[in-house]
C-alpha positions, 0 to 999 in steps of 0.5 A: 281833422280840417285844420293843421296843428300848427293853425291850431296852435296859432288859433289857440294863442291868438284866442288866449290874447284876446280873452286876457285883453278882453279881460275874460280871463285872468291868468298868471301862467299864460303859457300854461293857459295857452297850452290848455286852450290849445289842447281843447281846441284839438280835442274838439276838432278832432271829434269827427275824425274820431267818429269817422274811425268809429264808424269805419270800425262798426261798417267793417264788422258788417262788411259781409252783410253789406256786400250780400244785401248791395248796401252802399259803403257811403250811404251807410257811413252817412247813416252810421255817422249820423246816428254816433253824431246824435249819440254823441251829440256832437257839433260837426 
């Protein structure tokens, strides 16, 4: 993930404050709402990490074949990642 968890927590707090101040949301449980916003941000920002992990697992399975054919790990990583991004309809 590009951001530290502390920074994501800060973003969650600030976002919640601005949503409440702008009357975009109404809540009686500000700490609970803040926690849910922070969790949603963490999940969204970690999508790329999860995709990268899945790409590594896939490429590990084809490692011998890639070595035999002389395929570049970096190029295959990019191609497989692009396919998974399409599959999951992720925005990265």
